[in-house]
MIROMAR-515588 format. One record per residue (C-alpha): residue in one letter; x, y, z. Coordinates in steps of 0.1 Angstrom, whole numbers, padded with zeros to 4 digits, always signed. Each point is the difference from the previous one (the first is absolute). Example, Ala and Ser with C-alpha at 12.3 -4.5 7.8 and 13.67 -1.06 7.14 Angstrom:
% residues 2
A+0123-0045+0078 S+0014+0034-0007 
//
This chain:
% residues 297
R-0208+0173+0169 A+0035-0005+0013 G-0011-0027+0024 I-0019-0019-0027 L+0030+0002-0024 A+0022-0012+0029 L-0019-0032+0000 L+0010-0005-0036 Y+0036+0010+0004 L+0004-0021+0031 A+0004-0030-0024 I+0034+0014-0012 P+0019-0002+0033 L-0020-0031+0012 S+0010-0018-0032 S+0037+0005+0010 V-0006-0009+0037 I-0016-0033-0011 G+0020-0006-0032 S+0035+0007+0013 P+0004-0031+0022 I-0018-0021-0026 S+0023+0013-0027 A+0031-0008+0021 A-0013-0036+0005 L-0007-0004-0037 L+0035+0012-0009 R+0014-0027+0023 M-0016-0026-0023 N+0029+0007-0024 G+0007-0032-0020 A-0032-0018+0009 H-0013-0020-0030 G+0026+0018-0022 L-0014+0035+0005 A+0018+0030+0014 G-0013+0016+0032 W-0011+0031-0019 Q-0020-0022-0025 W-0019-0016+0029 L-0007+0035+0014 F-0014+0012-0034 L-0021-0031-0005 L-0015-0004+0035 E-0006+0037+0006 A-0017+0004-0034 L-0027-0027+0008 P-0020+0020+0026 A-0001+0030-0024 I-0012-0022-0029 L-0027-0017+0021 L-0012+0034+0014 G-0001+0014-0036 L-0022-0029-0011 A-0023+0006+0030 V-0005+0037-0005 P-0030-0002-0024 W-0019-0020+0027 M+0013+0019+0031 M-0005+0037-0011 D-0033+0018-0004 N-0008+0020-0031 G-0013+0030+0020 P-0018+0011+0031 Q-0033-0015-0013 T+0014-0036+0001 A+0021+0003+0032 T-0016-0024+0025 W+0021+0016+0028 L-0017+0034-0003 T-0033+0009+0015 S-0028+0015-0022 A+0006+0034+0014 E+0038-0002-0006 K-0007-0012-0036 E-0023+0030-0006 T+0026+0024+0015 L+0028-0013-0022 L-0021+0000-0032 S-0011+0035+0007 A+0036+0012+0005 I+0011-0018-0032 A-0029+0017-0019 T+0010+0034+0013 E+0037-0005-0010 E-0011-0011-0035 E-0022+0031-0004 A+0030+0022+0010 Q+0022-0019-0025 A-0025+0004-0028 A-0003+0038+0008 A+0038+0003-0004 T+0004-0018-0033 N+0000+0032-0020 T+0032+0011+0018 S+0035-0013-0008 I+0019-0021+0025 A+0026+0028+0004 E-0029+0024+0010 R-0013-0026+0025 T+0033-0006+0016 P+0027+0027-0002 V+0034-0012-0012 G+0017+0014+0031 T-0022-0020+0023 L+0005-0032-0019 A+0037+0005-0002 T+0004+0006+0037 L-0021-0031+0009 A+0019-0021-0025 A+0034+0012+0013 T-0010-0007+0036 Y-0010-0036-0009 F+0032-0004-0020 M+0020+0007+0031 L-0021-0023+0021 M+0004-0029-0024 I+0037+0004+0001 G-0002-0008+0037 L-0025-0028-0004 Y+0020-0019-0026 E+0033+0007+0019 L-0015-0019+0029 G-0012-0029-0022 F+0033-0005-0019 W+0027+0007+0025 T-0013-0009+0035 P+0010-0036-0003 R+0035+0009-0013 L+0005+0026+0028 I-0009-0025+0027 S+0020-0029-0015 G+0030+0023+0000 F+0003-0005+0037 G+0006-0037-0005 V-0033-0015+0009 S-0010-0034-0012 L-0027-0006-0027 R-0024-0014+0026 A+0005+0031+0023 L-0002+0023-0030 G-0035-0011-0008 W-0012+0010+0035 L+0021+0032+0004 N-0010+0013-0034 A-0037-0002+0011 L+0005+0023+0031 P+0002+0034-0018 Y-0031-0009-0020 A-0018-0011+0032 V+0005+0034+0015 G-0015+0017-0031 A-0029-0024+0000 L-0008+0005+0038 L+0000+0038-0003 L-0016+0004-0034 L-0037-0001+0011 P+0003+0020+0033 W+0020+0027-0017 C-0024+0004-0030 R-0031-0001+0022 M+0016+0027+0021 S+0005+0020-0032 D-0037-0004-0008 R-0012+0010+0035 S+0023+0030+0004 G-0001+0013-0036 H+0036+0012+0003 R+0012-0018-0031 R+0028+0025-0007 V+0016-0007+0034 N-0006-0038-0003 L+0016-0001-0034 L+0030+0022+0009 V+0008-0020+0031 S-0003-0034-0018 F+0023+0012-0029 L+0025+0013+0025 C-0001-0032+0020 G+0009-0018-0033 T+0028+0024-0005 V+0015-0005+0034 G-0005-0038-0002 F+0020-0003-0032 A+0027+0024+0012 A+0004-0020+0033 T+0002-0032-0020 A+0028+0014-0021 F+0022+0005+0030 A-0012-0030+0020 P+0029-0014+0021 S-0019-0032+0009 L-0028-0022-0010 T-0023+0014+0027 V+0005+0036-0012 C-0005-0012-0036 L-0033-0016+0009 L-0012+0030+0019 G+0008+0023-0029 L-0018-0023-0025 A-0030-0002+0024 L-0002+0038+0001 A+0004+0002-0038 S-0027-0026-0004 F-0024+0019+0022 G+0006+0033-0018 V-0005-0015-0035 Y-0030-0022+0006 V-0021+0025+0021 S+0007+0027-0026 M-0017-0018-0029 P-0037+0000+0012 V+0003+0035+0014 F+0015+0012-0033 W-0029-0015-0020 A-0026+0014+0023 A+0014+0035-0005 T+0004-0006-0037 S-0036-0010-0005 Q-0011+0034+0012 R+0022+0018-0025 L-0011-0019-0031 S-0035+0006-0015 P-0022-0030-0005 A+0002+0005-0038 A+0038-0001+0000 A+0006-0025+0028 A+0007-0030-0022 F+0025+0020-0021 G+0016+0016+0030 I+0004-0032+0019 A+0015-0017-0030 V+0026+0028-0005 I+0009+0000+0037 N+0004-0038+0001 S+0020-0001-0033 I+0025+0027+0011 G+0002-0015+0035 N+0009-0034-0013 V+0028+0014-0019 G+0014+0011+0034 G-0004-0036+0011 F+0025-0010-0028 I+0024+0029+0004 G+0004-0002+0038 P+0013-0036+0002 Y+0020+0004-0032 I+0019+0030+0013 T+0007-0019+0033 G+0014-0029-0020 W+0021+0023-0022 L+0014+0018+0030 L+0007-0034+0017 G+0020-0010-0030 R+0021+0032+0001 T+0004+0004+0038 H-0005-0036+0013 S-0022+0015+0026 Y-0038+0003+0005 A+0004+0033+0018 D-0001+0023-0030 G-0031-0017-0015 L-0018+0001+0034 L+0009+0037+0004 A-0013+0007-0035 T-0033-0017+0009 A-0001+0021+0032 G+0005+0031-0021 A-0028-0010-0023 L-0024-0004+0029 A+0011+0033+0014 I-0009+0016-0033 G-0033-0019+0002 A-0006+0015+0034 A+0004+0035-0015 L-0023-0008-0029 A-0026-0016+0024 W-0001+0034+0018 I-0006+0017-0033 I-0028-0023-0009 F-0022+0016+0026 T+0004+0034-0015 L-0017-0013-0032 P-0037+0007-0004 K-0025-0027+0006 T-0025-0010-0027 A-0035+0012+0004 A-0011-0036+0003 S+0022-0008+0030 P-0018-0021+0026 K-0008+0019+0032 G+0005-0012+0035 L+0037-0010-0004 G+0014+0029+0020 A+0005+0036-0008 T+0037-0005-0007 A-0004-0032-0020 
//
């Protein structure tokens, strides 16, 4: 499961690897045809998303039965699995959501994801500013900003597949959270551009590889009947962390004129996330947890 989710989450760092140099080039179009560089960036980077959105109805299948890229046996297997899940959900409709997913379990999962999103959005908002603080040009910034994300993208699939094979999700998640902690702390005290990039690369690795492993573990602690509600709650609370983290860094920057405090606060959030990630694996699995993902998953 973590390996499959990693294929989806790979799009996040890859979009920065590819988009960062392109964005820098578009910003250098400042003044062309009377538009500011940021206006060119917004217009031209919106077009692929618009075109892809229009193509979705023709590109995506409605279900296993219409997927031309599945064999007949694979279609039958998936349809059978979906039917089993629907039966389990129907059997649980007489219980409340609170009974299906204990509040403590949901709160721990949501708090862990909250801390993780602080790290994710800290990278997205502040990495260019941190690198440009060392006096690099806009052209160089586009390429240098892509480097930390490239590290996250390169290691995402191998790490998550290793998590699937070993089943030691607790150790995988603890290590990745701690790597993010150390990466942000190192960036806070970086004396040079090289150290800054190394710290950001370590933080990028820690944050990006944590997400698929977190959701793989989460899926085993939410019953099928409560999965939609639980995932919505976790995402909602987590995205609040995505607002609070960069905001606090900006607030601290205004007061101290240094990025160090904000980066250390982010490192602290991921350290708390590491402790919560360890606690996650003391929570009971649901009866419908898929087997074969490792005894410690």
